[in-house]
VMD Tcl script that draws the C-alpha trace (Angstrom):
set ca {
  {57.28 104.57 120.38}
  {60.62 102.75 120.21}
  {63.56 104.47 121.87}
  {67.03 104.27 120.35}
  {69.07 102.03 122.63}
  {71.48 104.83 123.44}
  {68.57 106.90 124.79}
  {67.32 104.21 127.20}
  {68.22 105.14 130.79}
  {67.03 103.91 134.19}
  {65.35 107.29 134.59}
  {62.91 106.43 131.80}
  {61.35 103.77 134.04}
  {60.18 101.65 131.13}
  {61.03 101.48 127.46}
  {60.41 99.64 124.22}
  {63.35 98.69 122.04}
  {63.64 96.93 118.69}
  {66.96 95.55 117.52}
  {69.15 92.59 116.66}
  {70.14 89.92 119.16}
  {73.88 90.45 119.38}
  {74.61 87.73 121.90}
  {72.72 85.14 124.00}
  {73.85 83.88 127.38}
  {72.02 81.26 129.47}
  {73.14 80.93 133.07}
  {70.45 78.54 134.26}
  {68.11 80.69 136.30}
  {68.92 83.78 134.23}
  {69.06 84.41 130.50}
  {70.67 87.48 128.96}
  {70.16 88.93 125.51}
  {72.41 91.70 124.32}
  {70.25 93.66 121.88}
  {71.84 96.02 119.38}
  {70.74 98.84 117.13}
  {72.78 101.50 115.34}
  {73.14 103.51 118.56}
  {74.52 100.84 120.85}
  {73.87 97.68 122.89}
  {71.59 97.09 125.87}
  {71.19 94.04 128.08}
  {67.81 92.29 128.34}
  {67.74 90.21 131.53}
  {65.22 87.36 131.85}
  {64.92 85.95 135.40}
  {63.23 82.67 134.58}
  {61.22 82.41 137.83}
  {59.89 85.97 137.61}
  {58.72 86.40 134.03}
  {55.59 84.91 132.40}
  {55.82 81.51 130.74}
  {55.05 82.98 127.31}
  {58.18 85.18 127.52}
  {60.30 82.13 128.39}
  {58.85 80.26 125.42}
  {59.69 83.09 123.03}
  {63.17 83.45 124.55}
  {63.91 79.74 123.97}
  {63.30 80.17 120.25}
  {65.40 83.30 119.71}
  {68.57 82.91 117.61}
  {71.48 85.31 117.31}
  {70.92 88.20 114.90}
  {67.14 87.77 115.04}
  {65.19 91.02 115.19}
  {63.18 91.27 118.41}
  {60.96 93.77 120.21}
  {61.24 94.15 123.96}
  {59.08 96.21 126.28}
  {59.86 96.32 129.98}
  {61.23 98.13 132.99}
  {64.68 99.70 132.93}
  {67.08 99.31 135.83}
  {70.58 100.50 136.58}
  {73.20 97.75 136.77}
  {76.92 98.41 136.78}
  {78.02 95.23 135.03}
  {75.69 95.58 132.03}
  {76.66 97.42 128.81}
  {75.91 101.09 129.30}
  {75.09 100.52 132.97}
  {71.45 99.52 132.42}
  {69.21 96.55 131.68}
  {65.63 95.84 130.67}
  {63.46 93.26 132.45}
  {60.89 92.29 129.80}
  {57.12 92.47 130.20}
  {56.74 91.72 126.49}
  {59.07 89.86 124.10}
  {58.34 89.39 120.41}
  {60.35 87.83 117.61}
  {59.87 90.09 114.60}
  {62.16 88.16 112.28}
  {63.98 84.94 113.15}
  {67.56 84.62 111.83}
  {68.78 81.36 110.33}
  {71.56 79.43 112.04}
  {74.46 79.07 111.70}
  {75.45 82.61 110.71}
  {77.84 83.11 107.76}
  {80.16 84.97 110.14}
  {80.37 85.85 113.82}
  {79.10 89.39 114.41}
  {80.48 89.29 117.96}
  {83.91 88.52 116.43}
  {84.82 85.80 118.90}
  {85.59 83.77 115.78}
  {87.52 86.04 113.37}
  {86.67 85.91 109.66}
  {88.91 86.56 106.67}
  {88.23 89.73 104.71}
  {86.83 87.85 101.70}
  {84.34 86.02 103.95}
  {83.34 89.32 105.51}
  {82.83 91.00 102.14}
  {80.78 88.06 100.84}
  {78.31 88.77 103.68}
  {78.91 92.50 104.01}
  {75.38 93.15 105.31}
  {76.26 91.01 108.35}
  {79.81 92.31 108.63}
  {78.48 95.88 108.76}
  {76.39 94.97 111.82}
  {79.60 94.76 113.84}
  {79.94 97.92 115.95}
  {83.57 98.29 114.87}
  {82.76 98.07 111.16}
  {79.68 100.26 111.48}
  {81.84 102.91 113.18}
  {84.09 103.09 110.09}
  {81.16 103.99 107.87}
  {79.66 106.44 110.36}
  {83.05 108.18 110.28}
  {83.19 108.00 106.48}
  {79.78 109.69 106.38}
  {81.07 112.37 108.74}
  {84.09 112.89 106.45}
  {81.99 113.59 103.35}
  {79.52 115.75 105.31}
  {82.38 117.80 106.76}
  {83.96 118.17 103.31}
  {80.69 119.34 101.77}
  {80.10 121.81 104.60}
  {83.63 123.18 104.36}
  {83.72 123.60 100.59}
  {80.27 125.21 100.54}
  {81.51 127.67 103.17}
  {84.39 128.54 100.82}
  {81.97 129.38 98.00}
  {82.29 126.13 96.03}
  {79.30 124.92 94.00}
  {78.42 121.24 94.18}
  {78.17 119.78 90.66}
  {77.52 116.38 89.08}
  {79.43 115.32 85.97}
  {78.86 112.39 83.57}
  {80.14 108.95 84.43}
  {79.54 107.66 80.89}
  {81.95 109.35 78.49}
  {83.19 109.10 74.91}
  {86.91 109.77 75.55}
  {89.52 109.04 78.17}
  {90.40 111.85 80.55}
  {94.11 111.31 80.11}
  {94.29 108.86 77.22}
  {95.68 105.39 77.80}
  {93.88 102.08 78.08}
  {92.80 102.14 81.74}
  {89.14 102.40 80.81}
  {86.09 100.16 81.20}
  {84.27 100.03 77.84}
  {80.50 99.76 78.00}
  {77.74 99.06 75.51}
  {76.06 102.40 74.75}
  {73.62 101.83 71.91}
  {75.56 102.10 68.61}
  {78.41 104.19 70.08}
  {81.67 103.50 71.84}
  {81.60 104.66 75.45}
  {83.51 104.23 78.70}
  {83.13 104.63 82.44}
  {84.81 107.87 83.42}
  {88.25 107.88 85.04}
  {87.78 111.33 86.54}
  {85.56 114.44 86.33}
  {88.68 116.38 85.28}
  {87.60 117.60 81.85}
  {84.10 118.52 82.95}
  {85.09 120.45 86.06}
  {87.54 122.44 83.90}
  {84.72 123.13 81.45}
  {82.72 124.63 84.33}
  {85.54 127.13 84.80}
  {84.79 128.30 81.25}
  {81.14 128.52 82.30}
  {82.03 131.07 84.96}
  {81.19 128.93 88.01}
  {84.62 129.90 89.43}
  {84.73 127.23 92.17}
  {83.16 123.76 91.96}
  {83.40 120.44 93.73}
  {82.03 116.94 93.30}
  {82.05 113.79 95.40}
  {81.43 110.82 93.13}
  {82.64 107.51 91.72}
  {85.61 107.12 89.40}
  {86.59 103.97 87.49}
  {90.07 102.69 86.65}
  {90.61 99.49 84.68}
  {93.96 98.81 86.32}
  {94.89 95.21 87.15}
  {96.12 96.01 90.63}
  {95.81 93.51 93.44}
  {97.04 95.56 96.40}
  {95.68 96.72 99.75}
  {95.39 100.33 98.50}
  {93.86 100.11 95.02}
  {90.24 99.80 93.87}
  {88.71 99.72 90.41}
  {85.74 101.78 91.57}
  {86.64 104.50 94.05}
  {85.14 107.72 95.38}
  {86.88 110.96 94.54}
  {86.43 114.44 95.97}
  {87.33 116.83 93.16}
  {87.55 120.61 93.15}
  {88.40 123.22 90.54}
  {88.92 126.94 91.23}
  {89.24 129.84 88.78}
  {91.72 132.69 89.16}
  {93.86 130.40 91.30}
  {97.22 128.71 90.98}
  {98.63 125.49 92.44}
  {99.62 127.19 95.69}
  {96.08 128.46 96.26}
  {94.49 125.05 95.89}
  {97.17 123.36 97.99}
  {96.25 125.74 100.81}
  {92.58 124.91 100.29}
  {93.39 121.19 100.40}
  {95.38 121.35 103.63}
  {92.65 123.51 105.20}
  {90.12 120.88 104.17}
  {92.14 117.99 105.65}
  {92.56 119.81 108.97}
  {88.84 120.68 109.03}
  {87.79 117.08 108.34}
  {90.05 115.67 111.04}
  {88.80 118.27 113.51}
  {85.16 117.59 112.65}
  {85.60 113.82 113.02}
  {87.44 114.26 116.34}
  {84.62 116.47 117.62}
  {81.59 114.58 116.31}
  {82.67 110.93 116.20}
  {84.25 110.34 119.61}
  {82.22 107.18 120.29}
  {82.98 105.72 116.85}
  {86.69 106.49 117.16}
  {86.72 104.80 120.56}
  {84.96 101.75 119.09}
  {87.77 101.40 116.54}
  {90.46 102.26 119.09}
  {91.76 105.35 117.27}
  {93.16 108.35 119.11}
  {92.85 110.85 116.30}
  {95.58 113.49 116.05}
  {94.66 116.56 114.00}
  {97.37 117.38 111.43}
  {99.23 120.65 111.86}
  {99.52 123.06 108.96}
  {101.22 124.20 106.89}
  {102.14 120.82 105.44}
  {105.77 120.61 104.23}
  {106.24 121.09 100.47}
  {108.98 118.84 99.13}
  {110.18 119.37 95.52}
  {110.15 116.19 93.47}
  {113.94 116.22 93.05}
  {114.42 116.45 96.82}
  {111.79 113.75 97.41}
  {113.64 111.18 95.31}
  {116.88 112.09 97.08}
  {115.21 111.43 100.45}
  {113.80 108.13 99.21}
  {117.06 106.92 97.69}
  {118.83 107.21 101.03}
  {116.98 104.18 102.38}
  {115.31 102.16 99.60}
  {117.01 99.34 97.73}
  {115.58 99.97 94.25}
  {116.71 103.52 93.55}
  {114.50 106.05 91.77}
  {115.78 108.05 88.82}
  {114.61 111.44 87.64}
  {111.40 110.95 85.68}
  {110.25 107.92 87.66}
  {107.06 107.98 89.65}
  {107.34 107.39 93.39}
  {107.07 103.72 94.32}
  {105.22 102.58 97.45}
  {108.61 101.92 99.09}
  {109.73 105.46 98.22}
  {106.50 106.94 99.60}
  {107.00 105.08 102.88}
  {110.63 106.17 103.11}
  {109.74 109.82 102.58}
  {106.78 109.51 104.95}
  {109.03 108.08 107.66}
  {111.33 111.06 107.25}
  {108.60 113.73 107.22}
  {106.37 112.07 109.83}
  {103.08 113.62 108.76}
  {101.09 114.92 105.78}
  {103.22 116.63 103.14}
  {103.14 117.75 99.51}
  {105.46 116.63 96.72}
  {105.63 119.59 94.31}
  {107.30 120.64 91.06}
  {107.00 117.35 89.16}
  {108.66 116.66 85.79}
  {106.26 117.81 83.10}
  {106.67 114.64 81.05}
  {105.26 112.35 83.74}
  {102.22 114.46 84.63}
  {98.95 114.77 82.66}
  {98.84 116.99 79.57}
  {96.74 119.64 81.36}
  {99.39 120.42 84.03}
  {100.85 123.91 83.56}
  {104.64 123.97 82.93}
  {106.71 126.66 84.62}
  {107.44 129.35 81.98}
  {111.10 129.65 83.01}
  {111.76 125.90 83.38}
  {109.23 124.02 81.25}
  {110.72 120.63 82.15}
  {108.88 121.05 85.47}
  {105.19 121.75 86.00}
  {102.96 123.25 88.68}
  {101.72 119.86 89.84}
  {101.59 118.37 93.32}
  {100.59 115.29 95.28}
  {99.28 115.34 98.83}
  {100.90 112.51 100.75}
  {100.13 110.74 103.99}
  {103.18 108.90 105.40}
  {101.58 105.66 104.13}
  {100.52 106.70 100.62}
  {99.34 109.33 98.15}
  {95.95 110.87 98.99}
  {95.41 113.55 96.34}
  {96.84 114.83 93.10}
  {96.45 118.27 91.54}
  {97.96 121.12 89.57}
  {97.48 124.48 88.06}
  {95.96 123.72 84.67}
  {96.91 124.95 81.23}
  {94.26 127.52 80.27}
  {95.76 128.57 76.90}
  {94.26 126.65 73.96}
  {97.35 126.33 71.76}
  {99.64 125.23 74.60}
  {97.07 122.65 75.68}
  {96.88 121.24 72.13}
  {100.67 121.10 72.04}
  {100.79 119.16 75.31}
  {98.06 116.74 74.15}
  {100.10 115.98 71.02}
  {103.28 115.61 73.10}
  {101.52 112.83 75.02}
  {100.82 111.01 71.74}
  {97.10 111.82 71.88}
  {94.82 113.24 69.21}
  {93.39 116.72 69.85}
  {90.40 115.76 67.70}
  {89.35 113.26 70.39}
  {89.13 116.13 72.88}
  {87.36 118.69 70.70}
  {84.35 118.98 73.06}
  {86.84 119.91 75.80}
  {89.22 122.05 73.78}
  {86.37 124.18 72.41}
  {85.88 125.68 75.88}
  {89.42 127.09 75.81}
  {88.70 129.27 72.75}
  {86.12 131.51 74.41}
  {87.61 132.99 77.55}
  {88.95 130.27 79.82}
  {90.28 131.78 83.07}
  {93.43 130.58 84.82}
  {92.44 127.75 87.16}
  {93.72 124.95 89.37}
  {92.31 121.95 91.20}
  {92.81 118.51 92.66}
  {91.22 115.12 93.26}
  {91.24 113.46 96.70}
  {90.52 109.75 97.27}
  {87.88 109.35 99.98}
  {88.71 105.71 100.69}
  {92.41 106.49 101.08}
  {91.61 109.42 103.36}
  {89.45 107.22 105.60}
  {91.96 104.35 105.44}
  {94.87 106.50 106.59}
  {92.83 108.47 109.13}
  {91.71 105.26 110.86}
  {94.90 103.26 110.20}
  {92.99 100.52 108.38}
  {95.10 97.69 106.95}
  {93.20 97.39 103.65}
  {91.37 99.99 101.56}
  {88.45 97.55 101.16}
  {87.70 98.18 104.84}
  {86.76 101.76 103.90}
  {84.18 100.94 101.20}
  {80.93 99.07 101.73}
  {80.94 96.98 98.56}
  {84.43 97.01 97.01}
  {85.05 96.57 93.33}
  {88.45 95.19 92.42}
  {89.73 92.89 89.68}
  {88.24 89.83 91.41}
  {85.10 91.14 93.11}
  {81.92 92.09 91.28}
  {79.38 90.93 93.90}
  {77.73 91.58 96.26}
}
mol new
graphics top color blue
foreach p $ca { graphics top sphere $p radius 0.5 }
foreach p [lrange $ca 0 end-1] q [lrange $ca 1 end] { graphics top cylinder $p $q radius 0.2 }
display resetview
């Protein structure tokens, strides 16, 4: 039975491996194949005067990125990757790769991001790229484990919907028989409806779609969001849950992904809690000290403002107490100062990661806020109905998985954190 490459040691005596030919080196009397699978790289050494002629014939026909099977004896050798090599008794080409390759998996010849994404299946063979997605998997596994341990129920909400979550035109229309339908911007309305169902604490990790014509290194038109909603909770409760989650994820990745972090060259520092909570008014004051285009009350934070505040704070932080008029209709205003609401954003020094709030749970106030946003309550009747029959107080947030991975690993472009990005220009592969 084939051993994973990482498990092959000189103590095994002999082994069989199957993998991709990462690199080929011919030094005259010796040939070397570096063979790769998902666990690592091992050197196959072919001394031309000591192996059968049929092995030499097969070796001459091997191309880079071909899939081969090797059976042979394992020896310790300091200069080889992992400190071991295989001398083949058998060598078989399972699938021969065409030449030339669309991109260099060894990365001796760098490729532009668009070239890499056009051949993402090859790009993802690179140990560095593969490590990003092993870590991303660890992030979502750690999040699921953590939220389940806190009593949250994993739900799945529709991605084809009849109405916008927050109104506006940032929706992808789709053909849905004789009806008008859209790809969902967020599970917001549905996770709130599950509070009316008595689930009390829910979460979902799933795709969201935004028809925004961005062309930046931190925006996607299809992204992955981790959403939670908790009953009998306010904005402070779910902020604490969010910072606990971030610390848990970082700790889990640091513990379980040491090899992958080393492959990327990241020395992961676990954030310290509690994260600072900066009122919106104070945040714009901090930003305006150093940015050229000043922010006025009621403006959203620009990328330059986010960076300026991040440079001042130096770590994760929350921006809290936002103006009610610039937050979604479902954000709960403060009773004693209704111009502000119980909304927050979780920020990394580079960018926003999550957005949340305590929600309005009173039907008439929610209708009032929907109308104040210039929207029609009739369009949200399926949602509003749930507020007439015992909706508990509740709060929640949505966290961008790609942005979390991007900032955790200090990636230059958010497309590095998603296998097959969808932006305004890319629909394939």
